[in-house]
N, C-alpha and C positions, 0 to 999 in steps of 0.2 A: 302792788297794792293788795293788802290782805283782804280776802273775801270775808264779808261780815256775815256771821251766822247768828241765829237765834235758836235757843234750845230751851226746852222745859220738859220735865218729866211730869206727866199728868197724874197726880195722886188721886186714887179712886177709892171710894167706899162702894158698897154694893149698889148705891143709888146714883153713882156718877161714873159710868164706864163707857164713854162715847169717843175717846180719843183714837186717832189712827196710829198705826205702827209703821216704823221704818225698819226695813230688813237689812242686815249686813251679813255678808258671807263670812265664814269662820272656819279655820282649820287648826287642829293640834292644841286645843285649849286643855289645860290641866283640869281635872275633875274635882268637884267638891264631894260628889257621891255618885254611884251608879255608872251608867254608860254602857250597859249591856245591849244586846240585840233586841229590837222591837218584836213584840208578839204579833203573829200574823192574824190573830183572831180578834180584831177590834170590836166586832159585833158582840162578843161575849162580855165586853166591858161596858155595855150600855148603861147599866145601873150602878156600876162601880164608881166611887168618887176619889179613892186614894190609890196612888200608883207609886212604883219605884222609878227612879230615874232610869231611862232606857226602856221602860215599859210603855207600849203603845196606848194612847188615850182612847176615849170613847169615839165612836163614829159620829161625825158632825155633818150637818147638811148646810149647804151654802145659803146665806141670807142675801146674796147679791142677785139683782134682777137678770144680769147677763149670764148667770151660771146657777140658776135656781135648782136644777136637778143634780148638781155636783155633790158628791159625798167624799169626805177626806178625814184623815186623822193627823194628830200632832203628837210627836214623841220627843219630849225633852230628854236630851242625852247627858249633858253635864253643864256645870255652872262654874264660871270663874269670877271671883270678886276682884275688881280693879282697884286702883289707887288714885289719890289726888294728882299724882304725877301723870297718870294716864289722862286725866281730865286736862291738865295743863298742856299736854302734847297733842291733844285731839284737835285743837284749833277752835273749840267752841267758846263762845262768849258767855261768861258766867252771868247768871241771874242772881243778883245779890239778895233778892227777896227769899230765895230758897236756902241761902246759907251754903256752907261747904257740902259738896256732894261727891260721891264716887260712882263709877259705872259698875254694873253687874252684867256679865255676858252669858246668855243662855244659848247653848248650841242645841238645835233640834233637827229632827227629820220630819218633813211634811210629805204625806203619802196621799196621792189622789187615788181614790178607790173606784169611782164610777161617775158617769155623767159628763156634762160639758167641761171642757178645759177651764181651769181656774187660775187666777193670778196668785203668785206666792204671797204678795202683800195682803191678800184677802184671807189667806189660809191661817196665818198666825196672828191676825189682828186682835184676838181676844186673850192673848197671853198676858199674864201679869206676874209680878214678883211681890210676894208678901214678906215684910220684914219681921223681925222678932218682936217688934212693938205692935204688930198688927196692921201697919200701914200697907196699903196696896198701891202699886205703881204700875202704870201702863208703859208700853214701849216708848223709847225716846223719840221725840218729835224734833225734826230739824227742818227749818225753813231757810230758804236762800242759801243753800249749801249743805254739805254733808259732813258729819263728824268723821275723823280718821282715827281708827283704832289699830294699833300695831298688830294685834292678834285677831282682828275681826274686820277684814276688808269688806267694803260695800258690795252688795249683790243687787241684781235688778228685781225690784218688787213687782214690776210689770210683767215679768216672765211668767208664762203659763205652763201648768202641768196638765197632762191628759191622763185618762184612766191607766192605772198600772205604773205611772211614773212617780218618782220621789226625788226630793232635793234636800240636802243638808244646808241649813242656814244658821245664822247667829243673830239674835236679837239683843240690842243693848237697852238697858234700863238705867235710870239714875235713882240712887237712894241717898238719904242723908249720911254724911261721913260719921263714923262711929257706930252705925247700925250694921246689922248683918242680915242677909236674906234667910228666911226660914223655909220658904217653899216657892216653887213655881206653880202657878194656878192658871186654869183655863176657864174663863167666864162662859157660862152656858145658858144665859138668860136669867131674868129676874125670878123665875119660878123654879129654878133648879140650883142645887149646890154646885159650886165650881169644882171641876176636877182638880186634884192637887198632887204634886210630886214633892213631898217633904225633903228637906236637906239635912236630915239628921245624921248623927255620927255613924 
């Protein structure tokens, strides 16, 4: 019996950014752009808002009660645009209200800098993909099962990293078929501009 899954990409504007992320492990994805080594000086990026893929983002502080003193960074490395065939092979049940959709896979490095160990699922929860039309989409939510992506196998979002540890992960997003991702963004609160990694030529 096929496991029933429910999925929805939570489309966000700056006023609606509360969805949770599902992390999936990922290896060997082709790049849209970038993919270089992360900068070791995340503190110097505190006021910077635009980065190249492969460039370490600003230092973040955990908003979770069980890891309040944790500090970490997110470094998007590369992006792969999936196809409707990927959707069909994923095992996800389509939501007809959203129309045809395709997955976008963002491979990133999470770096725990200091403080209490922190879950992987909490460290990339504010990642978004912005499309060329300006639509912002949060990470794929999957209830009652997990999507299966050929190039992006699932990893444990409950796994914790301690100071000095890092992990490469892949986050899956859904965008409308026919659109293209324009940037990876990291929401930093309603009073700050998101950090962004444009996907230009």
